[in-house]
C-alpha positions in Angstrom: 27.4 -17.5 17.7 24.1 -15.2 17.2 21.0 -16.8 15.1 20.9 -14.6 11.8 17.5 -13.6 11.2 15.6 -14.3 8.2 15.8 -10.8 6.5 19.7 -11.2 7.1 20.3 -14.1 5.0 16.9 -14.6 2.6 17.5 -11.6 0.2 21.8 -12.0 -0.5 22.1 -8.4 1.6 19.3 -6.9 0.2 16.5 -5.1 2.0 13.3 -7.7 2.1 10.1 -6.8 -0.1 8.7 -3.6 1.5 5.4 -4.3 3.6 2.5 -1.6 4.0 -0.5 -2.0 5.8 -3.3 -4.0 3.9 -5.5 -1.1 4.0 -5.5 2.4 2.5 -8.2 4.5 3.7 -9.2 7.3 1.7 -10.7 10.7 3.5 -11.5 14.0 1.9 -13.4 16.4 4.3 -12.7 17.5 8.1 -15.0 15.5 9.6 -14.0 12.3 7.6 -10.6 12.9 8.2 -10.8 13.5 12.1 -13.3 10.2 11.9 -10.4 8.1 10.2 -7.8 9.1 11.8 -9.6 8.6 15.5 -10.3 5.2 14.7 -6.5 4.7 13.2 -5.9 4.8 16.9 -8.3 2.7 18.0 -7.7 -0.2 15.9 -3.6 0.8 16.0 -1.4 0.9 12.8 -3.3 -1.6 10.3 -4.0 0.7 8.2 -2.9 3.8 6.7 -5.0 7.6 6.6 -5.0 9.2 3.1 -5.5 12.4 3.6 -7.0 13.3 -0.3 -6.2 17.1 -1.3 -7.3 15.8 -5.0 -11.3 15.2 -5.0 -11.3 16.8 -1.2 -10.4 19.9 -2.4 -13.4 22.8 -3.1 -12.6 24.7 -6.4 -10.6 27.9 -5.3 -9.6 26.6 -2.0 -6.7 24.2 -2.5 -4.7 25.8 -0.9 -6.7 26.1 2.2 -7.5 22.6 2.0 -3.9 21.7 2.0 -3.3 23.6 4.8 -5.9 21.7 6.3 -4.2 18.4 5.6 -0.8 19.5 6.6 -2.5 20.2 10.0 -2.9 16.6 10.6 0.1 15.0 9.4 2.5 14.5 11.9 -0.2 16.1 14.9 -1.2 14.5 17.4 -4.0 12.8 15.4 -1.3 11.3 13.9 -0.1 8.9 16.8 1.4 6.0 14.4 3.1 8.0 11.1 0.9 6.2 9.0 -0.8 9.1 7.2 -0.3 10.0 3.6 -1.4 12.7 1.2 -3.4 12.2 -2.3 -2.0 15.8 -4.3 -3.2 16.7 -7.7 -2.4 15.3 -10.6 0.4 17.0 -13.0 -1.9 18.5 -15.1 -3.4 20.4 -12.2 -1.9 24.0 -11.7 -1.6 23.2 -8.0 0.1 20.4 -7.5 3.5 22.3 -6.8 1.4 24.2 -4.3 -0.1 20.9 -2.5 3.6 19.6 -2.2 5.1 22.7 -0.7 2.4 23.8 1.8 2.2 20.3 3.4 6.0 19.4 3.3 6.5 22.7 4.8 3.8 22.8 7.5 3.0 19.6 8.6 4.9 18.2 11.9 6.5 15.5 10.2 6.6 14.2 6.3 4.0 12.5 5.3 4.5 8.5 5.4 3.8 8.7 1.3 2.3 10.9 -1.6 -0.4 9.7 -3.5 0.2 10.8 -7.3 -3.0 10.7 -9.4 -4.1 9.9 -12.9 -0.6 9.5 -14.3 -0.3 9.6 -18.0 3.3 9.2 -18.2 6.3 8.1 -17.1 8.3 11.4 -17.3 4.9 13.1 -15.4 5.5 11.0 -12.6 9.2 11.0 -12.5 9.4 14.9 -12.8 6.5 14.6 -9.8 9.2 12.5 -7.6 11.9 14.9 -8.8 10.0 18.0 -7.2 9.0 16.3 -4.2 12.2 14.9 -3.7 13.9 18.5 -4.1 11.3 20.2 -1.6 12.1 18.0 1.4 15.5 18.4 0.5 15.2 22.3 0.4 13.2 22.2 3.4 15.5 20.3 5.7 13.6 16.9 5.8 16.3 14.2 6.7 14.5 10.8 5.0 13.1 10.6 1.4 8.9 10.8 1.2 7.9 7.8 -0.7 5.4 8.2 -3.5 2.5 6.2 -4.4 1.3 6.1 -8.2 -2.3 5.9 -9.4 -2.4 3.8 -12.6 -5.8 4.7 -14.2 -5.2 5.8 -17.8 -4.1 4.1 -21.1 -0.5 5.2 -20.9 0.4 4.6 -17.4 -1.1 0.8 -17.8 0.8 0.6 -21.2 4.3 1.4 -18.6 3.8 0.8 -15.6 6.6 -1.5 -15.8 8.5 1.6 -16.1 6.5 2.9 -13.8 7.1 0.7 -10.9 11.0 1.5 -11.7 11.1 4.5 -10.7 13.3 5.4 -7.8 11.1 6.9 -4.8 7.9 4.6 -5.4 6.7 2.3 -3.2 3.4 1.3 -4.2 0.9 1.6 -7.2 -2.3 1.3 -6.7 -5.3 0.8 -9.9 -7.8 3.2 -10.5 -10.6 1.0 -11.4 -13.6 3.4 -12.0 -11.8 5.7 -13.9 -10.1 3.1 -16.0 -13.5 1.5 -17.3 -14.4 5.0 -18.2 -11.4 5.9 -20.5 -12.9 2.7 -22.6 -15.9 5.2 -23.9 -18.5 2.7 -23.3 -16.6 -0.2 -25.0 -16.6 -1.8 -21.0 -19.6 -2.0 -19.4 -20.6 -0.2 -16.1 -21.1 -4.0 -14.5 -17.1 -3.9 -14.4 -16.9 -1.2 -12.1 -18.0 -3.2 -9.2 -18.3 -6.8 -8.6 -18.1 -10.1 -10.0 -17.4 -8.1 -13.3 -14.7 -6.3 -11.9 -12.8 -9.6 -11.5 -14.7 -11.0 -15.0 -13.8 -8.3 -17.7 -10.7 -9.6 -19.8 -9.7 -6.1 -20.5 -10.3 -5.2 -16.7 -8.1 -8.9 -15.4 -5.6 -7.7 -17.5 -4.8 -4.3 -15.8 -5.0 -5.7 -12.8 -2.4 -8.3 -13.3 0.0 -5.8 -15.3 0.0 -3.8 -12.2 0.3 -6.2 -10.0 3.4 -8.3 -11.7 4.8 -4.7 -12.3 5.0 -4.2 -8.3 6.2 -7.9 -7.7 9.1 -7.6 -10.4 10.2 -4.5 -8.6 9.7 -4.7 -4.7 6.9 -2.3 -5.2 3.3 -3.1 -3.2 0.2 -3.3 -5.7 -3.0 -1.7 -4.0 -6.0 -2.8 -5.3 -8.7 -0.1 -6.6 -12.0 0.4 -4.0 -15.0 -1.4 -3.8 -18.2 1.0 -4.1 -20.3 -1.3 -1.6 -20.8 0.2 1.7 -23.1 -1.8 3.5 -22.8 -5.7 2.7 -19.0 -6.5 4.2 -19.0 -10.0 3.0 -19.2 -8.1 -0.7 -15.8 -6.3 0.4 -14.3 -9.2 2.3 -15.0 -11.2 -1.0 -13.6 -9.1 -3.5 -10.5 -8.2 -0.9 -9.9 -12.5 -0.7 -10.1 -12.5 -4.6 -7.6 -9.4 -5.1 -5.0 -10.8 -2.3 -5.7 -14.6 -3.5 -5.8 -14.7 -7.1 -4.5 -11.8 -8.3 -1.8 -11.1 -5.9 -2.5 -7.5 -4.2 -1.2 -7.1 -1.3 -3.2 -4.0 -0.1 -6.5 -2.4 -0.8 -8.0 0.6 -0.8 -11.1 1.7 1.5 -13.2 4.5 1.2 -15.7 3.7 4.4 -14.8 3.2 7.7 -16.9 -0.2 8.2 -14.9 -1.4 4.9 -11.5 -1.3 7.1 -11.6 -4.6 9.4 -13.3 -6.7 6.3 -10.1 -5.9 4.6 -7.8 -6.1 7.0 -9.2 -9.4 8.1 -9.4 -10.9 4.3 -5.5 -9.9 3.7 -4.6 -11.5 7.4 -3.0 -15.1 7.3 -4.9 -17.4 8.9 -4.1 -18.8 12.2 -2.4 -22.2 11.0 -0.7 -20.1 8.6 0.8 -18.5 10.9 1.7 -21.2 12.8 3.2 -23.8 10.2 5.4 -20.6 9.0 6.6 -20.2 12.7 7.8 -23.6 12.7 9.4 -24.3 9.4 11.3 -20.6 10.1 12.6 -21.4 13.4 13.7 -24.7 12.2 15.8 -23.3 9.9 17.2 -21.2 11.9 18.6 -24.0 13.7 19.5 -25.6 11.1 21.3 -22.7 10.0 19.2 -21.8 7.2 20.1 -25.0 5.4 17.4 -27.2 4.2 15.0 -28.6 6.2 12.1 -31.0 6.9 8.7 -29.7 8.0 6.4 -33.3 8.0 6.6 -35.1 4.6 7.4 -31.6 3.0 11.1 -30.5 2.2 12.1 -26.9 2.8 14.7 -24.5 1.6 14.9 -20.8 0.8 13.0 -20.4 -1.4 10.3 -21.6 0.7 11.8 -19.8 3.7 11.3 -16.5 1.4 7.7 -16.9 1.5 7.0 -18.1 4.9 8.7 -14.9 6.5 6.2 -13.0 4.2 3.7 -15.0 6.0 4.7 -13.4 9.3 5.5 -10.0 8.3 2.3 -10.2 7.0 0.6 -11.3 10.2 2.5 -8.3 11.9 1.0 -5.7 9.8 -2.3 -7.0 10.0 -2.2 -7.2 13.6 -2.1 -11.3 14.1 -0.5 -12.5 16.8 3.2 -13.8 16.0 3.9 -17.1 18.6 6.3 -15.8 21.4 9.6 -18.1 20.4 9.1 -16.5 16.6 9.6 -13.0 18.1 13.7 -13.2 18.0 12.9 -14.0 14.3 12.4 -10.6 13.6 15.4 -7.5 14.4 14.4 -3.7 13.7 15.5 -3.8 10.5 13.2 -6.8 9.3 10.3 -6.2 11.1 9.6 -3.3 8.9 
């Protein structure tokens, strides 16, 4: 009898929660796009590259910038299919043109489309529906996932509804816009560390987003760190986001931040080894209860250790060779 994989038995017939690369790197100019894409080819698909139409486009040249972005999606520089785009916000007159231009001109659909400055669930729903209708019109076979950027009071108040929208795969926190939206009621120290983790209103926002994502099987993506010289600060921020706030992905705005973020989100070697041992024993026991050392395990803990191995693969960490059969094409996604 064939040994069943974790994905087949641990999620009651549903797909395992989405695992995305742990770092989302933003690039707005052609020079930075090329540099980021070259680094992705060097390091592998351990981080995504988001080509930015919102802040990257000059006023009046939005169409030209969208065409530039489209030229990189699915092209020779997009080796792994992990290049996404951020379009203009719902209240900008060009957001629909961004979608049309990019989906029509790109050699393949982007890995995702990020929606910035969402203020209401209805706005996000309309954008998601337009992206879906456009890809159907253009004959694109698969739906294009959407990532939502929460940086307004309205979006935070409805974050559970946003996370429940069909087509949404991740929600990101826009820290600086969120702080600015409080008109000075939150000090600027909350835009950087350690204040961003200590101010009660910012902590609440981070936790609400993470909770909404995990309740709906979405990926919570932590805000950027503005420090670009001291990578110890970046690594510390990433570790706190992961371990204290439950984030499984984080923005980068400088290439030097990427390795620090990926390393901080990757499980340690001993975690990977323990997870492999527990899951292999569980598989041998047909996924019934087992004992590892002095600790009993069942399907609840098996799901946790499966997430460790999936996270290891997504961060480029080696998984023990004898644990490779635990992954099937479906469960490795």
